C-alpha positions as CSV (number, residue, x, y, z in Angstrom):
1,M,93.9,82.0,97.1
2,Q,94.2,85.9,96.5
3,H,97.5,87.6,95.7
4,L,98.3,90.9,97.0
5,A,101.2,93.2,96.2
6,I,101.7,95.7,98.9
7,Y,103.7,98.8,98.2
8,D,105.4,101.4,100.5
9,M,105.4,104.9,98.4
10,D,108.0,107.2,99.6
11,R,111.5,106.3,97.8
12,T,109.9,102.9,96.8
13,I,107.7,104.1,94.3
14,T,108.5,107.9,94.3
15,H,112.1,109.5,93.8
16,A,111.9,111.3,97.0
17,P,109.8,111.7,100.3
18,T,106.4,113.4,99.4
19,W,105.3,115.3,102.6
20,T,107.7,118.2,102.3
21,A,107.2,118.6,98.6
22,F,103.4,118.5,99.4
23,L,103.8,121.2,102.0
24,V,105.6,123.4,99.7
25,A,103.5,123.0,96.7
26,T,100.5,123.5,98.5
27,A,101.7,126.5,100.6
28,R,103.0,128.2,97.4
29,G,99.4,128.1,95.8
30,R,97.5,128.8,98.9
31,A,99.6,131.0,101.0
32,P,103.2,131.6,100.0
33,W,104.3,133.7,103.0
34,R,103.9,130.5,105.0
35,L,106.9,129.3,103.3
36,A,108.9,131.7,105.4
37,L,108.1,129.5,108.3
38,F,110.2,126.5,107.1
39,P,113.1,127.4,109.2
40,L,110.8,126.5,112.3
41,A,110.1,123.5,110.5
42,G,113.7,122.7,110.6
43,V,113.7,123.2,114.4
44,A,110.9,120.5,114.8
45,T,113.0,118.1,112.4
46,G,116.1,118.7,114.7
47,A,113.8,117.7,117.7
48,Y,112.8,114.7,115.9
49,A,116.5,113.8,115.3
50,A,117.3,114.4,118.8
51,K,114.3,111.9,119.6
52,L,112.5,114.7,121.6
53,I,109.5,114.0,119.5
54,D,108.3,111.1,117.2
55,R,107.5,111.1,113.5
56,G,103.8,111.4,114.1
57,R,104.3,114.8,116.2
58,L,106.9,115.9,113.5
59,K,104.1,115.5,110.8
60,Q,101.4,117.4,112.8
61,W,103.8,120.2,113.9
62,T,104.8,120.8,110.2
63,Q,101.2,120.7,109.0
64,R,100.2,123.2,111.4
65,L,103.1,125.6,110.5
66,I,103.0,125.0,106.7
67,L,99.3,124.5,106.1
68,G,97.6,126.2,109.2
69,G,95.6,124.5,111.8
70,K,92.7,123.7,109.4
71,L,92.5,122.9,105.8
72,H,89.1,122.9,103.9
73,A,88.2,119.6,102.4
74,D,87.7,121.2,99.0
75,A,91.1,123.0,99.1
76,A,92.8,119.8,100.2
77,H,91.3,117.7,97.5
78,K,92.4,120.3,94.8
79,A,95.9,120.4,96.5
80,A,96.1,116.7,96.2
81,A,95.2,116.3,92.8
82,R,97.6,119.0,91.6
83,F,100.5,117.5,93.6
84,A,99.5,113.9,92.4
85,D,99.8,115.1,88.8
86,Q,103.2,116.5,89.4
87,V,104.4,113.3,91.1
88,V,103.0,111.0,88.7
89,A,104.3,113.1,85.7
90,S,108.0,113.2,86.6
91,G,108.6,111.7,90.3
92,V,108.1,108.0,89.9
93,F,110.7,105.4,89.3
94,T,110.3,103.8,85.8
95,G,111.2,100.4,87.6
96,A,108.2,100.9,90.0
97,R,106.0,101.6,87.1
98,T,107.1,98.4,85.4
99,Q,106.4,96.4,88.6
100,I,103.2,97.7,89.2
101,A,102.0,96.8,85.8
102,A,103.6,93.3,86.0
103,D,101.7,92.6,89.3
104,K,98.4,93.9,87.9
105,A,98.8,91.8,84.7
106,D,99.3,88.9,87.1
107,G,96.0,89.5,88.8
108,R,97.3,90.6,92.1
109,R,95.4,93.1,94.1
110,L,97.5,96.5,94.4
111,V,97.7,97.9,97.8
112,M,99.8,101.1,98.8
113,A,100.7,101.0,102.5
114,T,102.4,104.4,103.5
115,A,103.1,106.7,106.2
116,S,102.2,109.6,104.1
117,Y,98.7,111.0,104.7
118,G,95.9,109.3,102.9
119,F,94.3,112.6,101.7
120,Y,96.9,112.9,99.1
121,A,98.4,109.4,98.9
122,V,95.2,108.4,97.7
123,A,95.4,110.7,94.7
124,I,98.9,109.3,93.6
125,A,97.8,105.8,94.0
126,E,94.8,106.3,92.0
127,R,96.9,107.7,89.2
128,L,99.1,104.7,89.2
129,G,96.2,102.1,89.0
130,F,96.4,100.9,92.8
131,D,93.1,99.1,94.2
132,D,93.5,100.0,97.8
133,V,95.4,102.7,100.1
134,I,96.4,102.0,103.7
135,A,97.8,105.5,105.0
136,T,98.1,107.8,108.0
137,G,94.6,109.3,108.6
138,V,94.0,112.9,109.6
139,R,91.4,114.3,112.0
140,K,88.5,116.3,110.6
141,D,86.4,118.8,112.5
142,V,82.6,118.8,112.7
143,H,82.8,121.0,109.4
144,G,84.9,118.3,107.3
145,R,88.0,120.6,107.7
146,L,91.5,118.6,107.9
147,L,93.1,119.4,111.3
148,A,96.8,119.3,112.0
149,H,96.2,116.0,114.1
150,I,96.8,112.5,113.1
151,E,93.6,110.3,113.2
152,G,94.7,106.7,114.7
153,E,98.4,105.6,114.2
154,N,101.0,106.9,112.0
155,C,101.3,104.2,109.3
156,Y,105.2,103.6,110.1
157,G,107.0,100.6,111.5
158,P,105.0,98.2,113.4
159,A,102.0,100.3,113.0
160,K,101.9,99.8,109.3
161,L,101.7,96.1,109.9
162,R,98.9,96.7,112.4
163,M,97.2,98.8,109.8
164,I,97.5,96.2,107.1
165,E,96.2,93.4,109.2
166,A,93.2,95.5,110.4
167,W,92.4,96.4,106.7
168,M,92.8,92.8,105.7
169,A,90.1,92.0,108.7
170,R,87.7,94.6,107.4
171,E,88.0,93.3,103.7
172,G,87.4,89.8,105.1
173,L,90.8,88.5,103.8
174,V,92.1,85.6,105.8
175,R,95.8,85.6,106.3
176,D,96.6,82.0,105.4
177,Q,94.5,82.3,102.3
178,V,96.3,85.1,100.9
179,H,99.6,85.5,99.2
180,V,101.4,88.8,100.2
181,R,104.4,90.3,98.4
182,F,105.8,93.5,99.9
183,Y,108.0,96.1,98.7
184,S,109.7,99.0,100.6
185,D,112.9,100.9,100.7
186,H,113.3,101.4,104.6
187,V,114.4,98.9,107.4
188,S,111.5,100.4,109.4
189,D,109.3,98.1,107.4
190,A,111.1,95.1,108.8
191,P,108.0,94.0,110.8
192,T,106.1,93.7,107.3
193,F,108.8,92.3,105.5
194,V,109.0,89.3,108.1
195,W,105.3,88.9,108.0
196,A,105.0,89.1,104.2
197,D,105.2,85.6,102.1
198,E,107.7,87.5,99.5
199,A,109.7,90.4,100.5
200,V,111.4,92.7,98.3
201,A,113.9,95.3,99.3
202,V,113.6,98.2,96.9
203,N,116.0,101.0,96.5
204,A,117.1,99.9,99.9
205,H,119.5,102.0,102.2
206,G,122.3,100.5,104.0
207,P,120.5,98.9,107.1
208,L,117.8,97.3,105.0
209,R,120.3,96.0,102.6
210,T,122.2,94.3,105.2
211,L,119.0,92.5,106.6
212,A,117.6,91.8,103.3
213,R,120.9,89.8,102.4
214,A,120.8,88.2,106.1
215,K,117.2,87.0,105.4
216,G,117.6,86.1,101.8
217,W,115.1,88.7,100.6
218,R,115.3,89.8,97.0
219,I,117.1,93.1,96.5
220,E,116.0,95.3,93.6
221,D,117.2,98.8,92.3
222,W,114.3,100.7,90.6
223,A,116.6,103.8,90.8
224,R,118.8,102.7,87.7
């Protein structure tokens, strides 16, 4: 039997959500004037809070505002590398590092499954020793430039589980021949928690903590 350890990223491994931080860091290095557009990004966030748009649309709008409609692949790669270095240097919970090392020592295949865009999540995952990444994809034009459009599904909620299952199928992993341990901080990942063999609620917010207690899932605080 193969053993997987699947981790969410934002607020599970990292101290804070990474998308806005990535936007700020990249805009500051490429086009600082775009930081003046953040109030408009706040309007988009308000539309999301009012349920007028979904998380995927919010992500696309903020990318277009702060990074522009197109981002050259080389520029994206360099920005992702710089950002990953910053996150791994000071933005990762010590408890997450300890657990990642323990799972690796136990021979588990380390998988990151995150709603963050793969073009920068991969850089963070590589630096932390992950074997595989399942993340939100970004559409590219014929020249390989990143567009402000999600490719496929936003890796969030039920879609995250669908994307994990699709990844397993591509990897030739049969569910009843794999033991899955899953870590996340948010109740939106309830479908994956229920599906996993071993669910670990990490740095859990109130709704997840309540659900975890009801289901008997392990609760850990890596923020201490």
